[in-house]
C-alpha positions in Angstrom: 17.5 30.2 7.6 13.8 31.3 7.4 13.2 28.5 4.8 14.7 25.9 7.1 12.6 27.1 10.0 9.4 27.0 7.9 10.2 23.5 6.7 10.8 22.3 10.3 7.5 24.0 11.3 5.6 22.1 8.6 7.2 18.8 9.8 6.1 19.6 13.4 2.6 20.3 12.1 2.7 16.9 10.4 3.6 15.2 13.7 0.7 16.9 15.4 -1.8 15.6 12.8 -1.8 18.1 10.0 -2.9 16.5 6.7 0.1 15.1 4.8 -0.8 16.8 1.5 -0.8 20.3 3.1 2.8 19.7 4.5 4.1 18.3 1.2 2.3 21.1 -0.8 3.5 23.8 1.6 7.1 22.8 1.2 6.8 22.7 -2.6 5.2 26.2 -2.7 7.9 27.5 -0.3 10.6 26.1 -2.5 9.3 27.6 -5.8 8.6 30.9 -4.1 12.1 31.1 -2.6 13.6 30.6 -6.1 11.4 33.3 -7.6 9.5 30.7 -9.7 5.8 30.6 -10.3 3.9 28.4 -7.8 1.6 27.6 -10.7 4.2 25.0 -11.6 2.7 22.8 -8.9 -0.7 23.1 -10.6 0.9 22.2 -13.9 2.2 19.0 -12.2 -1.3 18.3 -10.9 -2.7 18.6 -14.4 0.0 16.2 -15.6 -1.1 13.7 -13.0 -4.7 13.9 -14.2 -3.7 13.2 -17.7 -1.9 9.9 -16.9 -3.9 6.9 -18.2 -2.6 4.7 -15.4 -4.2 6.9 -12.9 -7.6 5.3 -13.6 -6.3 2.1 -12.0 -6.2 3.7 -8.6 -9.9 4.3 -8.0 -10.9 1.1 -9.8 -8.7 -1.2 -7.8 -9.6 0.7 -4.6 -13.3 0.2 -5.3 -12.8 -3.5 -6.0 -10.9 -3.9 -2.8 -13.6 -2.2 -0.7 -16.2 -4.4 -2.3 -14.3 -7.5 -1.3 -13.8 -6.2 2.2 -17.5 -5.5 2.7 -18.7 -8.8 1.3 -18.3 -12.3 2.8 -15.1 -12.9 0.7 -12.8 -12.9 3.8 -14.8 -15.7 5.4 -14.9 -17.8 2.2 -11.1 -17.2 1.7 -10.3 -18.4 5.2 -12.5 -21.5 4.8 -10.8 -22.3 1.5 -7.2 -21.9 2.7 -8.0 -23.8 5.9 -9.4 -26.7 4.0 -6.3 -26.9 1.9 -3.6 -26.1 4.5 -5.2 -26.9 7.8 -3.6 -30.4 8.0 -0.1 -29.0 8.3 1.6 -28.3 11.6 0.9 -24.7 12.3 -1.6 -25.0 9.4 -4.0 -22.4 10.7 -1.2 -19.8 11.1 -0.2 -20.5 7.4 -3.9 -20.1 6.5 -3.8 -16.6 8.1 -0.6 -15.7 6.3 -1.8 -16.9 2.9 -5.3 -15.4 3.2 -4.1 -12.0 4.4 -1.5 -11.8 1.7 -4.0 -12.4 -1.1 -6.6 -10.1 0.5 -4.0 -7.2 1.0 -2.9 -7.6 -2.6 -6.5 -6.7 -3.7 -7.4 -4.2 -1.0 -4.0 -2.4 -1.1 -3.9 -1.6 2.6 -2.9 -3.4 5.8 -5.6 -1.6 7.8 -8.4 -3.1 5.8 -6.9 -6.5 6.2 -6.4 -6.3 9.9 -10.0 -5.0 10.5 -11.7 -7.3 8.0 -9.7 -10.6 8.3 -8.0 -10.0 11.7 -11.3 -9.9 13.6 -12.3 -13.1 11.9 -9.2 -15.2 12.4 -8.0 -13.9 15.8 -10.6 -15.8 17.9 -10.2 -18.9 15.7 -6.4 -18.9 16.4 -7.1 -18.6 20.2 -9.7 -21.4 20.0 -7.1 -23.6 18.3 -4.7 -23.3 21.3 -2.4 -20.7 19.8 -1.1 -18.3 22.4 -2.6 -14.8 22.6 0.9 -13.3 22.0 1.6 -15.4 18.9 -2.0 -14.8 17.5 -1.7 -11.1 18.0 1.7 -10.9 16.4 0.7 -13.1 13.5 -2.4 -11.1 12.6 -0.6 -7.8 13.0 2.3 -9.0 10.8 0.0 -10.5 8.2 -1.8 -7.2 7.6 0.7 -5.8 5.2 2.1 -9.1 3.8 0.5 -8.8 0.4 2.0 -5.5 -0.8 4.4 -7.2 -3.2 1.7 -9.3 -5.0 -0.2 -7.9 -8.0 -2.4 -6.0 -8.3 -1.2 -4.2 -5.2 -2.0 -0.5 -5.4 1.4 0.5 -3.8 3.2 -1.3 -6.7 1.1 0.8 -9.2 2.0 4.0 -7.3 5.7 3.2 -7.2 5.6 2.4 -11.0 3.8 5.7 -11.6 6.3 7.8 -9.7 9.5 6.0 -10.8 8.6 5.6 -14.5 9.2 1.8 -14.2 6.9 -0.5 -16.0 4.0 -1.6 -13.7 3.8 -5.0 -15.5 7.5 -5.6 -14.7 6.9 -4.6 -11.1 3.9 -7.0 -10.8 6.1 -9.8 -12.1 9.1 -8.9 -10.0 7.1 -8.9 -6.8 5.8 -12.4 -7.0 8.8 -14.4 -5.9 9.9 -12.1 -3.1 6.2 -12.0 -1.9 6.1 -15.8 -1.9 9.5 -15.8 -0.1 8.2 -13.6 2.7 5.1 -15.9 3.2 7.3 -19.0 3.2 9.8 -17.7 5.8 6.9 -16.7 8.1 5.2 -20.0 7.4 8.4 -21.9 8.4 8.4 -19.9 11.7 4.7 -20.7 12.2 5.3 -24.4 11.6 8.1 -24.4 14.2 5.8 -22.7 16.7 3.0 -25.2 15.8 5.4 -28.1 16.6 6.6 -26.5 19.8 3.1 -25.7 21.1 1.7 -29.1 20.0 -1.1 -27.4 18.1 -3.7 -30.0 17.0 -4.0 -30.6 13.3 -7.1 -31.2 11.1 -7.4 -34.1 8.8 -7.3 -33.3 5.1 -10.6 -34.0 3.5 -11.3 -33.8 -0.2 -15.0 -33.3 0.4 -14.2 -30.2 2.6 -11.9 -28.8 -0.1 -14.5 -29.4 -2.7 -17.2 -27.5 -0.7 -14.8 -24.6 0.0 -13.8 -24.3 -3.7 -17.5 -24.5 -4.7 -18.3 -21.7 -2.2 -15.5 -19.5 -3.5 -15.8 -20.6 -7.2 -16.3 -17.1 -8.4 -13.5 -15.5 -6.4 -10.8 -18.0 -6.8 -10.2 -17.2 -10.6 -9.8 -13.4 -9.9 -6.0 -13.4 -9.4 -5.5 -15.6 -12.4 -7.8 -13.3 -14.5 -5.8 -10.2 -13.5 -2.3 -11.6 -13.8 -3.0 -13.8 -16.8 -4.7 -11.0 -18.6 -1.9 -8.6 -18.1 1.0 -11.0 -19.0 -1.1 -12.7 -21.7 -1.3 -9.3 -23.5 -5.1 -9.3 -23.3 -5.3 -6.0 -21.4 -3.1 -3.4 -19.7 -2.8 -2.8 -16.0 -5.4 0.0 -16.2 -7.8 -2.2 -18.2 -7.2 -5.0 -15.6 -8.4 -2.6 -12.9 -11.6 -2.0 -14.9 -12.1 -5.7 -15.4 -11.5 -6.4 -11.7 -13.9 -3.8 -10.5 -16.7 -4.9 -12.9 -16.1 -8.6 -12.2 -16.2 -8.1 -8.4 -19.3 -5.9 -8.6 -21.2 -8.5 -10.6 -20.0 -11.4 -8.4 -20.7 -9.8 -5.0 -24.0 -8.1 -5.9 -25.7 -10.4 -8.4 -24.2 -13.9 -7.8 -23.3 -14.1 -4.1 -25.7 -11.3 -3.2 -23.6 -10.3 -0.3 -24.1 -6.6 -1.1 -27.3 -4.8 -2.2 -27.1 -2.7 -5.3 -29.1 0.4 -4.1 -28.0 0.5 -0.4 -24.6 -1.0 0.0 -22.9 -0.1 -3.3 -23.4 3.7 -3.0 -22.0 3.5 0.5 -19.0 1.5 -0.6 -18.4 3.9 -3.5 -18.4 6.8 -1.2 -16.0 5.3 1.3 -13.6 4.0 -1.3 -13.5 7.3 -3.2 -12.8 9.2 0.1 -9.6 7.2 0.3 -8.9 7.8 -3.4 -9.3 11.5 -2.9 -6.8 11.5 -0.1 -4.3 9.5 -2.3 -4.7 11.8 -5.2 -4.2 14.9 -3.1 -0.9 13.4 -1.7 0.2 12.3 -5.2 -0.6 15.7 -6.8 1.3 17.8 -4.2 4.1 15.2 -4.1 4.6 15.6 -7.9 4.8 19.4 -7.4 7.4 19.0 -4.7 9.3 16.4 -6.8 9.4 18.9 -9.7 11.1 21.4 -7.4 13.6 18.9 -6.0 14.6 17.8 -9.4 14.9 21.4 -10.7 17.2 22.1 -7.8 19.3 19.0 -8.5 18.6 17.6 -5.1 19.1 13.9 -6.1 22.6 14.7 -7.6 23.6 16.7 -4.5 22.3 14.0 -2.3 24.4 11.4 -4.1 27.5 13.7 -3.9 27.0 13.9 -0.1 26.4 10.2 0.4 29.3 9.2 -1.9 31.6 11.2 0.3 31.1 8.8 3.1 29.8 5.7 1.4 31.6 4.2 -1.6 30.3 0.6 -1.7 27.0 -0.6 -2.9 26.7 -2.9 0.1 27.0 -0.1 2.6 24.6 2.1 0.6 21.9 -0.7 0.7 22.3 -0.9 4.5 21.8 2.9 4.7 18.8 2.7 2.3 17.1 0.0 4.3 17.5 2.0 7.6 16.1 5.1 5.9 13.1 3.3 4.4 12.3 1.5 7.7 12.1 4.9 9.4 9.9 6.2 6.6 7.7 3.1 6.7 7.4 3.5 10.5 6.5 7.2 10.4 4.4 7.5 7.2 1.7 5.4 5.5 2.7 4.1 2.0 0.8 6.7 0.0 2.7 9.5 1.7 6.0 7.6 1.7 5.9 7.5 -2.1 7.2 11.1 -2.2 10.8 9.8 -1.5 10.9 7.6 -4.6 12.1 10.3 -7.1 14.9 11.1 -4.6 16.2 7.6 -4.0 16.0 6.3 -7.6 18.7 8.6 -9.1 21.0 7.9 -6.2 20.4 4.2 -6.3 21.2 4.1 -10.0 24.6 5.6 -9.3 25.3 2.6 -7.2 24.2 0.2 -9.9 20.9 -0.8 -8.4 18.1 -1.8 -10.9 15.0 0.4 -10.5 12.8 -2.7 -10.5 14.8 -4.3 -7.7 14.8 -1.0 -5.9 11.0 -1.0 -6.0 10.8 -4.4 -4.4 13.3 -3.3 -1.7 11.2 -0.1 -1.2 7.9 -2.0 -0.7 9.4 -4.8 1.4 10.9 -2.1 3.8 7.5 -0.4 4.1 5.8 -3.8 4.9 8.3 -4.1 7.8 8.1 -0.5 8.7 4.4 -0.8 9.4 5.4 -3.2 12.3 8.3 -1.1 13.8 7.7 0.2 17.3 6.7 2.6 18.6 4.4 4.1 15.9 4.2 1.5 13.1 0.7 1.8 11.4 -0.1 -1.9 11.9 0.6 -1.7 15.6 -1.8 1.2 16.0 -4.6 -0.5 14.0 -4.2 -3.8 15.9 -4.2 -2.0 19.2 -7.5 -0.3 18.3 -9.0 -3.5 16.7 -8.2 -5.9 19.5 -8.3 -3.5 22.4 -4.7 -4.1 23.4 -2.0 -1.7 24.4 0.4 -0.6 21.6 3.2 -1.9 23.8 1.6 -5.4 24.1 1.1 -5.5 20.3 4.7 -4.4 19.6 6.1 -7.1 22.0 4.0 -9.7 20.2 5.3 -8.7 16.8 9.1 -8.7 17.7 9.7 -12.4 16.7 8.0 -11.8 13.4 10.1 -8.6 12.9 13.3 -10.6 13.4 12.2 -13.1 10.8 11.3 -10.4 8.3 14.5 -8.5 8.9 16.5 -11.6 7.8 14.2 -12.0 4.8 14.6 -8.3 3.9 18.4 -8.6 3.9 18.1 -11.6 1.5 15.7 -9.7 -0.8 18.1 -6.7 -0.7 21.3 -8.6 -1.4 20.0 -11.3 -3.7 18.5 -9.3 -6.6 17.8 -12.5 -8.5 14.8 -13.0 -6.2 13.2 -9.9 -7.8 14.7 -10.0 -11.3 15.1 -13.8 -11.9 11.5 -14.3 -13.1 11.8 -11.3 -15.5 15.0 -12.7 -17.0 13.5 -16.3 -17.2 10.5 -15.0 -19.1 12.7 -12.7 -21.3 10.9 -9.5 -20.1 13.1 -6.5 -21.0 
């Protein structure tokens, strides 16, 4: 009973703003202490974390994402996608979806996308006769849309915690990620027709200017993805290549950032985030070690299997659980549940790669769930709107994404088909 009371107290502290890593670490220390084990086992897990080569990808991709956010890349990205897609009904809305998805894939966080790109596209949407409600809902939804695209940092963290190949996860996320963009684009096209939004004529000259302006940034996704799957470099080496390439392009070619004034500031800001991520990961690994030692996943499966025998019913329960986690926690904290759900999901015959896509797709949607989804809070602050108004604006998008999530969940070929097509084992 004292243990249960202490754990509940830590959760209350979390709800009142205590740092996540202190709560996770506190539960881990309490667990080991209650079993008479050395709490130094948590430190041993931290050391194991520091010795993982893939860990280097976290600060490098984070630094590259911050460089892109601080430069004029968002503006060039919007101009390019608008030149290519602006002629379509609802074209500007599709531009927002595509640009935000690409941007989030590299920055790794919806908050950065909403602040950097949202502030840029929101007034453009309003000026193009889109309603305030639709524009607010679109920008809020688009913030987390790219989490399934490589080189998304959440994919790397899931792979690290689950032991699943990060390269496989990168490949598995492409089709579901495109699928989410497509279904939201279809909804946007329908709204464009219904609202009689004016379209812009397609002009090759405008496309050429936009490509020329973004000539150094357009190749970046192809360099990363092509390099990994072409066997030229690993995911960790891809992070180093990305960080170096972005630094050279933004500082010495575009000159959006100054080497001796902007770069130290960006390094400091990005590494503060990295430090927070690493503290959460380190304490989460310690807690995970305790949970596995106590056979919690096996006991959890025994409990669930008492009431749920079918894979279909388990997937419904899993989605509900992950949506709540995504609503209450940001993705770097939510990663702590991965070692718990993987062994249970395996018992129901769910592929760990497919599970990873389900996990991330749920967190994308969880960010939008009222009342405390992260995207709702960020949009409320960024656009000076009440959380209730933002939540109401996102409801149609949530409905569309819920349908897409069910399809991703129950059609594993969306996640695994590309792997099988390419013969990736």
